[in-house]
Every structure is written in structure tokens, then in C-alpha cells.
C-alpha positions as CSV (number, residue, x, y, z in Angstrom):
1,X,246.0,127.4,77.0
2,X,245.3,130.9,78.1
3,X,245.9,133.4,75.3
4,X,246.7,136.1,77.8
5,X,249.5,134.2,79.4
6,X,252.7,136.2,80.0
7,X,255.5,133.7,80.0
8,X,258.3,135.6,81.7
9,X,259.1,133.1,84.5
10,X,262.7,132.0,84.9
11,X,263.6,128.5,83.7
12,X,265.2,126.1,86.2
13,X,266.7,122.8,85.3
14,X,265.5,120.0,87.6
15,X,267.5,116.8,87.8
16,X,264.6,114.6,89.0
17,X,261.3,114.3,90.9
18,X,262.3,113.5,94.5
19,X,258.8,112.7,95.7
20,X,255.1,113.4,95.3
21,X,253.2,114.2,98.6
22,X,249.5,114.0,99.0
23,X,248.0,117.2,100.5
24,X,244.3,116.3,100.8
25,X,243.0,116.2,97.2
26,X,246.1,118.0,95.9
27,X,249.6,116.8,95.2
28,X,253.0,118.5,95.9
29,X,255.7,117.5,93.4
30,X,259.2,118.1,94.7
31,X,262.0,118.6,92.1
32,X,265.7,118.5,92.9
33,X,269.1,119.1,91.5
34,X,272.4,117.4,92.6
35,X,274.2,119.3,95.3
36,X,277.5,120.9,94.3
37,X,278.6,121.0,98.0
38,X,278.3,117.3,99.0
39,X,278.4,114.2,96.9
40,X,275.2,112.1,97.1
41,X,273.0,114.9,98.3
42,X,270.4,116.9,96.4
43,X,268.9,120.4,96.8
44,X,265.2,121.0,96.5
45,X,264.7,123.7,93.8
46,X,260.9,123.6,93.2
47,X,257.9,122.6,95.2
48,X,254.9,122.6,92.9
49,X,251.4,122.1,94.4
50,X,248.8,120.9,91.9
51,X,245.1,120.0,92.1
52,X,244.8,116.2,91.8
53,X,242.5,116.4,88.7
54,X,245.2,118.4,86.9
55,X,247.7,115.5,87.1
56,X,246.0,113.6,84.2
57,X,246.3,116.6,82.0
58,X,249.9,117.1,83.0
59,X,250.7,113.5,82.2
60,X,249.1,113.8,78.7
61,X,251.0,117.1,78.1
62,X,254.3,115.6,79.3
63,X,253.9,112.5,77.1
64,X,252.9,114.6,74.1
65,X,249.8,112.3,73.8
66,X,246.4,113.0,72.4
67,X,243.7,112.4,75.0
68,X,241.4,111.1,72.2
69,X,243.8,108.3,71.2
70,X,245.7,107.4,74.4
71,X,244.0,106.0,77.5
72,X,244.9,106.9,81.1
73,X,245.5,103.2,81.7
74,X,248.2,103.2,79.0
75,X,250.0,106.2,80.5
76,X,249.9,104.6,84.0
77,X,251.3,101.4,82.6
78,X,254.1,103.1,80.7
79,X,255.0,105.1,83.8
80,X,255.1,102.0,86.0
81,X,257.3,100.1,83.5
82,X,259.7,103.0,83.2
83,X,260.4,103.0,87.0
């Protein structure tokens, strides 16, 4: 991580990932929260665009896994079985 990082961004609770769109080599991850106005609807709260090569790093960080001991295939398999 960057030692000069200033972490003063607001925190937003996201209910789920609505979808992931391909934008050329990048991916846009769209997070939502349930709507308080209408049942069954959700509001988009964050659209995060990431370089595709960063997605593996993000998967390892989210899983709390060590890249030296866990393979990308295992993370992909666990993700598919969870859905």
C-alpha cells in the first residue's frame, strides 16, 4: 500500500454488487443499496471503474488470501460455487 495514502473518504454501506460491465480492458463494478421509496427496487450508490489486471489483486485482498499459497483457479472456483 501507499504509505502516503490519506484515508479520509466517506464510508458507504453497499448491499450488493448489481453487475460488472466490461469497458474495454477495464471493468465497472456497480454497487447498490435497497431503495427506501419502493419495495423491490435498489439505488446505485457507487460505480467503480478498475483496470482488469487489478481484479485479481482485489479478489485476493477481499478473500484475505496469500497470493503465494492460494491459486487464482481456487478463488474463481470458490466464487462460482458461492453464486
